[in-house]
NUROMI-421565 format. One line per 4 residues: their letters; for each residue x, z, y of C-alpha. Coordinates in steps of 0.05 Angstrom, whole numbers, plus 5000, padded with zeros to 4 digits. Example, Ala and Ser with C-alpha at 12.3 -4.5 7.8 and 13.67 -1.06 7.14 Angstrom:
NUROMI-421565
as) 5246:5156:4910  5273:5143:4979
***
This chain:
NUROMI-421565
mtti) 7404:4061:2067  7374:4118:2107  7390:4191:2110  7336:4242:2095
gtes) 7313:4292:2147  7370:4332:2176  7420:4320:2121  7491:4308:2143
tesr) 7533:4249:2123  7567:4293:2072  7506:4285:2027  7491:4221:1992
ttpe) 7443:4175:2027  7373:4162:2005  7371:4101:1959  7329:4041:1978
lgsl) 7279:4036:1921  7227:3989:1950  7246:3935:1901  7235:3983:1843
fdpd) 7165:4005:1863  7140:3942:1896  7180:3882:1872  7162:3811:1890
svav) 7198:3785:1828  7214:3817:1761  7256:3793:1703  7244:3827:1636
vgas) 7304:3819:1590  7282:3827:1518  7210:3808:1535  7166:3799:1474
pesf) 7091:3807:1465  7106:3838:1397  7150:3893:1427  7115:3959:1440
ysgn) 7157:3975:1501  7170:3909:1535  7105:3878:1511  7060:3934:1536
lvdn) 7100:3939:1600  7088:3866:1616  7015:3872:1597  7006:3931:1643
llny) 7045:3897:1699  7000:3836:1697  6935:3872:1683  6943:3924:1738
gfdg) 6950:3880:1798  7021:3852:1801  7018:3788:1842  7092:3772:1843
tlyp) 7133:3727:1799  7149:3747:1727  7208:3717:1688  7210:3733:1613
vnpn) 7282:3731:1587  7290:3723:1512  7335:3671:1479  7293:3675:1415
reea) 7228:3651:1447  7207:3588:1483  7151:3621:1522  7113:3687:1530
wnrp) 7051:3704:1570  7043:3630:1584  7109:3629:1620  7175:3597:1599
cfdt) 7227:3644:1571  7299:3641:1597  7359:3653:1553  7397:3699:1601
iedv) 7389:3732:1669  7437:3679:1697  7386:3625:1678  7330:3654:1719
petv) 7319:3607:1779  7322:3662:1832  7354:3729:1844  7299:3777:1826
dlvv) 7282:3843:1859  7283:3881:1793  7308:3870:1722  7276:3908:1665
vsvp) 7323:3917:1606  7294:3925:1536  7348:3902:1488  7388:3937:1434
reyv) 7435:3988:1465  7498:3950:1450  7476:3894:1496  7451:3936:1555
vdvv) 7517:3941:1592  7528:3866:1591  7457:3852:1616  7464:3902:1673
raag) 7532:3873:1691  7503:3803:1693  7445:3826:1735  7491:3862:1784
ergv) 7537:3802:1790  7475:3759:1804  7457:3806:1862  7397:3842:1830
pial) 7391:3909:1866  7359:3951:1811  7356:3953:1735  7303:3992:1698
vlta) 7332:4007:1629  7280:4024:1577  7329:4022:1518  7341:4089:1484
gfae) 7399:4110:1439  7449:4132:1492  7475:4202:1507  7412:4233:1476
adet) 7429:4200:1409  7503:4205:1389  7574:4198:1412  7571:4123:1411
gsel) 7511:4127:1456  7548:4174:1502  7605:4125:1508  7557:4068:1522
erdl) 7524:4110:1576  7591:4123:1609  7605:4048:1607  7537:4035:1637
aata) 7549:4083:1695  7618:4053:1709  7590:3982:1706  7533:3997:1752
aeve) 7581:4026:1804  7628:3967:1796  7576:3912:1807  7535:3954:1856
irvv) 7469:3956:1820  7425:4018:1817  7402:4039:1748  7338:4075:1728
gpnc) 7348:4108:1660  7369:4090:1607  7320:4119:1557  7266:4112:1609
igvm) 7191:4101:1597  7183:4070:1666  7156:4078:1736  7091:4065:1774
aarg) 7070:4056:1846  6995:4054:1857  7004:4008:1917  7059:3968:1882
atlt) 7075:3954:1809  7061:3990:1743  7124:3984:1701  7112:4025:1639
stcs) 7086:4015:1568  7046:4079:1565  6995:4074:1622  6926:4066:1590
rkpg) 6888:4048:1654  6899:4020:1722  6925:4072:1770  6883:4089:1830
pggi) 6917:4100:1897  6932:4173:1911  6979:4218:1949  7019:4252:1894
glvs) 7090:4230:1880  7112:4253:1811  7184:4254:1786  7190:4275:1713
qsga) 7249:4285:1668  7201:4276:1610  7175:4205:1606  7121:4220:1555
laft) 7093:4277:1597  7095:4235:1660  7046:4183:1636  7011:4210:1574
tffe) 6998:4279:1603  7006:4283:1678  6976:4215:1692  6920:4216:1641
ratd) 6898:4288:1655  6899:4277:1730  6860:4212:1726  6807:4247:1683
qdlh) 6798:4294:1742  6795:4238:1794  6864:4257:1819  6912:4200:1832
fshi) 6986:4187:1845  7024:4146:1895  7085:4141:1850  7106:4164:1781
vstg) 7179:4162:1758  7206:4175:1689  7279:4190:1704  7307:4179:1634
netd) 7380:4199:1624  7396:4193:1699  7462:4157:1688  7458:4133:1760
ltlt) 7394:4149:1799  7375:4222:1792  7313:4264:1802  7341:4284:1869
dyva) 7347:4211:1891  7274:4199:1876  7252:4262:1913  7293:4239:1973
ylae) 7259:4171:1971  7189:4197:1962  7197:4246:2019  7204:4187:2066
qesv) 7142:4150:2042  7080:4155:2086  7035:4148:2024  7063:4211:1993
dvic) 7028:4276:2012  7061:4321:1961  7120:4314:1912  7114:4342:1842
tyve) 7173:4349:1795  7181:4365:1722  7251:4392:1715  7293:4405:1653
gidd) 7360:4408:1688  7394:4386:1752  7467:4367:1752  7476:4375:1828
perf) 7430:4433:1847  7461:4440:1916  7441:4369:1935  7372:4380:1906
mrva) 7364:4442:1950  7384:4403:2012  7338:4345:1997  7279:4389:1979
eaav) 7290:4432:2040  7291:4370:2085  7226:4346:2054  7191:4413:2067
rngt) 7218:4416:2137  7190:4347:2151  7121:4365:2124  7121:4344:2051
pvlt) 7109:4400:2000  7153:4400:1938  7124:4432:1874  7161:4439:1809
vkig) 7151:4458:1736  7220:4481:1713  7228:4491:1639  7286:4519:1598
qsdl) 7341:4563:1625  7400:4546:1667  7467:4547:1632  7500:4603:1671
aeea) 7571:4618:1650  7575:4655:1585  7641:4687:1601  7640:4763:1599
tlsh) 7630:4794:1668  7664:4857:1690  7616:4876:1745  7546:4905:1751
tgsl) 7528:4842:1789  7540:4797:1729  7495:4838:1685  7439:4840:1736
tgdd) 7433:4765:1750  7393:4726:1699  7388:4651:1690  7317:4647:1714
dawa) 7333:4690:1775  7381:4637:1799  7332:4579:1795  7276:4620:1825
tafd) 7320:4638:1883  7344:4567:1894  7273:4541:1896  7252:4596:1943
qagv) 7309:4585:1992  7294:4510:1994  7219:4521:2003  7202:4492:1935
qrvp) 7142:4522:1900  7153:4537:1827  7090:4527:1785  7080:4554:1714
dipd) 7048:4494:1680  7018:4425:1686  6946:4444:1702  6970:4489:1758
llgr) 7015:4434:1784  6957:4385:1787  6909:4436:1817  6957:4454:1873
anah) 6977:4382:1886  6903:4364:1892  6896:4413:1950  6957:4385:1986
tayd) 6931:4314:1982  6863:4335:2009  6882:4380:2067  6935:4393:2118
apdg) 6967:4462:2113  6921:4515:2143  6941:4553:2206  6947:4618:2167
arvc) 6927:4655:2104  6860:4683:2129  6808:4662:2078  6733:4669:2077
iast) 6700:4667:2008  6625:4656:1998  6601:4665:1926  6534:4657:1891
sggl) 6555:4714:1845  6573:4785:1864  6617:4793:1802  6653:4728:1817
asll) 6662:4751:1889  6696:4816:1866  6741:4777:1818  6762:4730:1874
adma) 6776:4788:1920  6826:4817:1870  6857:4749:1859  6864:4736:1933
aerg) 6901:4802:1942  6949:4785:1885  6966:4720:1920  6977:4750:1989
lalp) 6914:4719:2019  6880:4758:2074  6804:4767:2072  6783:4787:2143
didg) 6717:4822:2152  6654:4782:2166  6628:4818:2227  6600:4810:2297
eter) 6557:4750:2312  6575:4717:2245  6549:4776:2206  6486:4781:2248
vlle) 6469:4707:2238  6478:4711:2163  6439:4776:2155  6380:4744:2189
mdel) 6377:4688:2137  6319:4705:2091  6347:4660:2037  6408:4704:2026
ltyg) 6369:4766:2005  6425:4806:2036  6414:4875:2067  6454:4923:2108
elhn) 6522:4889:2116  6564:4832:2091  6633:4835:2063  6687:4783:2049
padi) 6679:4755:1997  6607:4747:2016  6556:4751:1960  6505:4698:1981
rgyg) 6471:4702:1912  6442:4643:1876  6389:4631:1929  6444:4622:1981
adsi) 6467:4558:1947  6405:4524:1976  6427:4544:2046  6500:4524:2044
peia) 6498:4482:2108  6469:4539:2149  6518:4589:2119  6576:4542:2132
dalf) 6554:4532:2205  6557:4607:2217  6624:4615:2182  6656:4554:2214
addn) 6638:4580:2283  6680:4643:2270  6753:4630:2290  6774:4689:2247
fday) 6787:4645:2186  6837:4591:2168  6806:4566:2103  6741:4573:2063
vfai) 6723:4578:1990  6652:4565:1966  6645:4592:1895  6585:4564:1858
glsg) 6568:4601:1794  6511:4554:1776  6498:4494:1732  6534:4432:1755
vndr) 6490:4382:1717  6417:4390:1740  6377:4363:1800  6391:4426:1840
aadi) 6465:4415:1828  6459:4346:1859  6431:4377:1923  6486:4430:1925
aadl) 6540:4378:1914  6512:4336:1971  6513:4396:2017  6584:4414:1997
kdit) 6607:4343:2010  6575:4345:2079  6606:4411:2100  6676:4393:2075
drae) 6672:4327:2114  6656:4362:2179  6698:4424:2172  6760:4428:2216
dpvy) 6794:4475:2166  6805:4467:2091  6744:4480:2047  6755:4492:1973
vlwt) 6700:4487:1921  6700:4530:1858  6645:4510:1809  6643:4554:1748
grke) 6576:4535:1717  6554:4486:1663  6593:4420:1660  6566:4387:1597
pddp) 6503:4345:1608  6449:4329:1559  6464:4255:1570  6539:4244:1562
tetl) 6536:4177:1599  6510:4210:1662  6556:4219:1722  6548:4292:1739
pyar) 6538:4319:1809  6600:4361:1808  6639:4301:1782  6614:4257:1839
lrqs) 6635:4311:1888  6703:4315:1856  6716:4242:1873  6724:4261:1947
vpvy) 6734:4337:1948  6779:4382:1906  6733:4418:1857  6761:4474:1814
edps) 6730:4502:1751  6776:4562:1742  6778:4618:1794  6853:4631:1787
rcld) 6871:4558:1795  6826:4552:1855  6860:4610:1891  6928:4585:1867
avas) 6913:4521:1904  6891:4558:1967  6953:4601:1965  6997:4540:1954
tcdf) 6975:4508:2018  6983:4573:2056  7052:4585:2026  7074:4516:2044
aadr) 7056:4528:2117  7095:4593:2115  7155:4561:2081  7156:4503:2129
drla) 7155:4550:2189  7208:4595:2157  7255:4537:2146  7244:4512:2217
drpp) 7270:4579:2243  7337:4574:2208  7394:4523:2208  7390:4467:2157
rhll) 7426:4482:2092  7484:4435:2107  7497:4471:2173  7495:4537:2136
stth) 7550:4509:2092  7593:4491:2152  7582:4558:2185  7602:4596:2122
sesg) 7663:4553:2113  7687:4575:2182  7663:4647:2177  7730:4677:2161
srnh) 7770:4641:2214  7762:4697:2266  7810:4743:2229  7851:4700:2182
dtdv) 7871:4630:2167  7824:4619:2108  7864:4559:2083  7924:4604:2076
lkrd) 7880:4657:2045  7854:4609:1992  7924:4582:1978  7956:4651:1971
lprg) 7899:4683:1932  7925:4708:1864  7893:4671:1806  7866:4691:1739
rvlt) 7862:4767:1748  7830:4826:1781  7859:4838:1851  7893:4901:1873
wtea) 7859:4941:1927  7907:4914:1980  7893:4842:1960  7818:4854:1956
esll) 7817:4890:2024  7853:4831:2057  7803:4782:2028  7743:4824:2049
safd) 7771:4835:2119  7776:4759:2128  7700:4756:2122  7684:4819:2163
vptv) 7666:4860:2102  7681:4932:2123  7719:4977:2075  7733:5051:2077
etrl) 7801:5072:2105  7847:5074:2046  7919:5095:2034  7961:5078:1973
atda) 8002:5135:1945  8057:5122:1895  8075:5195:1882  8043:5264:1887
deaa) 8075:5280:1954  8046:5217:1987  7978:5235:1958  7983:5306:1987
asva) 8003:5279:2055  7946:5230:2056  7895:5283:2037  7923:5329:2091
sipg) 7909:5276:2144  7836:5267:2123  7785:5312:2158  7744:5331:2097
pavl) 7744:5320:2022  7779:5260:1993  7773:5214:1933  7834:5195:1891
kids) 7827:5135:1844  7876:5093:1805  7893:5024:1831  7905:4979:1771
pelp) 7881:4908:1761  7883:4922:1686  7834:4980:1693  7775:4954:1733
hrtd) 7728:5008:1707  7770:5068:1728  7711:5116:1729  7698:5104:1655
agav) 7771:5119:1641  7769:5184:1680  7818:5156:1731  7778:5180:1792
mlgv) 7776:5249:1823  7724:5269:1875  7722:5325:1926  7797:5335:1934
dspm) 7804:5378:1996  7875:5406:1998  7946:5380:1990  7956:5425:1929
dare) 7893:5397:1896  7917:5327:1915  7981:5335:1876  7943:5359:1815
aydd) 7891:5304:1822  7945:5251:1829  7977:5272:1763  7910:5275:1728
vvsa) 7889:5206:1753  7955:5174:1733  7954:5209:1665  7883:5184:1651
aqsh) 7904:5113:1669  7967:5115:1627  7924:5126:1565  7894:5057:1577
vdds) 7947:5014:1612  8022:5009:1618  8058:5041:1677  8077:4971:1701
dieg) 8003:4955:1711  7992:5014:1758  7999:5000:1832  7990:5072:1852
vlvq) 7933:5118:1871  7883:5103:1927  7866:5160:1974  7801:5154:2012
pmvd) 7755:5200:2052  7691:5215:2015  7632:5178:2045  7569:5210:2018
dgve) 7521:5217:2077  7482:5153:2069  7447:5105:2021  7486:5073:1966
tmvg) 7479:4998:1961  7507:4946:1914  7528:4876:1937  7563:4828:1891
vapg) 7581:4758:1871  7570:4734:1799  7598:4671:1767  7552:4612:1755
dvfd) 7552:4545:1719  7493:4508:1747  7505:4544:1813  7577:4557:1832
slvt) 7563:4630:1849  7506:4678:1860  7502:4737:1907  7463:4798:1887
vgag) 7439:4858:1928  7404:4921:1909  7407:4997:1907  7477:5020:1889
gvlv) 7514:5074:1851  7477:5104:1792  7413:5071:1816  7438:5002:1794
eald) 7419:5014:1722  7366:5067:1735  7322:5022:1779  7341:4954:1752
dsat) 7319:4927:1819  7358:4873:1854  7351:4806:1889  7392:4743:1881
lvpp) 7415:4691:1932  7448:4623:1924  7504:4613:1976  7502:4588:2029
fsrs) 7443:4626:2056  7416:4646:2124  7403:4714:2155  7329:4704:2143
darr) 7343:4691:2069  7386:4754:2066  7333:4794:2102  7279:4772:2053
avke) 7325:4790:1995  7334:4861:2020  7259:4867:2031  7246:4846:1958
tvle) 7282:4907:1932  7272:4982:1938  7333:4982:1983  7294:4971:2047
dlli) 7250:5031:2032  7311:5074:2016  7341:5055:2083  7279:5064:2126
drrd) 7238:5119:2092  7292:5172:2085  7270:5242:2068  7332:5275:2095
gdsl) 7348:5235:2157  7333:5180:2206  7325:5108:2185  7389:5070:2173
pvdr) 7405:5000:2201  7377:4947:2155  7404:4891:2200  7475:4914:2188
vvdl) 7464:4908:2113  7437:4838:2125  7501:4821:2164  7543:4847:2106
lvnv) 7503:4806:2057  7512:4742:2098  7586:4754:2103  7592:4763:2028
ggla) 7553:4699:2020  7603:4664:2066  7660:4690:2023  7626:4667:1959
hsvd) 7613:4598:1987  7681:4588:2021  7730:4617:1971  7718:4582:1905
gvve) 7775:4621:1872  7732:4684:1872  7690:4683:1809  7666:4755:1812
ldln) 7661:4809:1865  7629:4877:1860  7621:4923:1920  7590:4984:1888
pvvv) 7577:5027:1922  7571:5005:1993  7549:5067:2031  7502:5053:2089
tedg) 7509:5105:2144  7483:5108:2214  7545:5069:2235  7530:5014:2185
piav) 7552:4996:2114  7621:5009:2088  7648:4989:2019  7682:5047:1984
dalv) 7698:5009:1921  7713:4936:1907  7725:4896:1844  7748:4824:1856
rtge) 7765:4776:1800  7793:4707:1811  7792:4645:1767  7851:4606:1742
***
């Protein structure tokens, strides 16, 4: 076993899967040429280059594939590297147990009918997991279509042709999509995989295990995942982050919605955070690129296998069509790609080329017109000599099937071979030849260079490589996720013993102000100075001591939305008014709750010279908790503009979240005052993240508003709800 990247020993180790992907010996239990699954699997295994030893196991046959059949796994003359199980579900556990007791390291279980089928299947799957752990055998599946390693073995029934060696590692929670869609479509485009895994029901080995393994393989340039759900998203985030840190991009198609808790939330935070927000945030924090569909996934993966990440996002586009150039300019802007001017010596050299028919000046994208396609090497020489660009796109809006196309393809192949930076080819012209048996010029080019037919997918691929470089550098500048976890766990220790705090935290209710203030103080979350009055005289005395107008509000765990109940009075500026306000607030509360549920009335100075912010913690299911930040007060619903974070998170994560919302502009571009300290808001957000991560008893927290003044943020209201 080895550990991945910078992961601590608290995370599970990376499984050793060499005997799964490249076994020297394989036993297939339930092997039969008449079986679709085991029969086709063995045919593919033998036909696609397996040179190891195959042992068919089937008590009902004497021989298969010109090999003797053995009655049981115990009868096989050696301990094999891998056992493939294709027997009725009621026999699977016994076969896996026998294999584990024999010392076989991995079982690939094709058999379906487990948890995906019925309660009996669920019980069998639980037995399978327990047995695997007991006899120390790793299990792929059950309900698994198989796996493939281009430089190892093909162990699936649904692979229609021999895999070619490539650099894409694919982990899919849909077996059919893995081989009948991803594999077939990619191979049609001369795009190849290093590994393909159908994860099945993941009773033992999970999608995260395979990602961890692939990230350590030199043959893997990029990891693609098709995700329906992840049981341990925190581990996935750590593993994916480690892969990106170490130079392997991770791309994912995530379908469905996460099952966030359906319990009713009391806070604004809970209503702002959607299921998809949580997954999008988790992927972003880990450096995982989320991709909308399969063609996009393959197109972006193609770029990552062909090129190292560029040094930056400065792109030069040369197009044979002015209209296509304009379209690409807009698309580049949408994707955050920079298009520096073509000027100076580069512009002079290009303008002097008669073939370009260009007059006056050049822009980026450069319209080289159709004639320019015949001078691509000369154009490329001029552009490559300019160190103002990190990547290049040559957009060919011409036929890809005629003799001229053959010359253009040869020139493009030559310039991509000698370019020091990535060169992307977009070819939008004709693709269907008169002779369907002819290998087309653009298709020959595609065998060695990524060639895109759709402008948006081409620029998606360019942006993907640029984004990976930015994500890798961003992650390198912050502590690894497991260290963030440790830091947050200790973040409250400066002021309080957090173990005592967790133990004494009231459960199953909304906290009083005093209880909430103590919790927030432990994590350096500043709150406005507050006094608790239990009669009108105490309220009057408190207001008298405040230099300015005060706020009186009821303190009752049974009345979390006191404003809606009319149990808040603003602008109280005299002891006489304080007595009246006290009575009014208590009276309003008494119409909603019993006297025994009222702690008293909170007296606070009004804080209104600043920007109102909202910071909160919402309950999760897939993720334990989610932190949300955005504009506060009445702007929460008015703007519907917030950002979500998955604890633990770094300062850089928090800073990016603030930047995503209108909050940063509200703090910096103030009409009626100087800019307010964004960094102090980031500190607050990190501290709330530490609380959310460290104190699992808190299921919901709403600081709304937090007023940001020139002295920093201060929470003037807090709702904290704990779980049972």
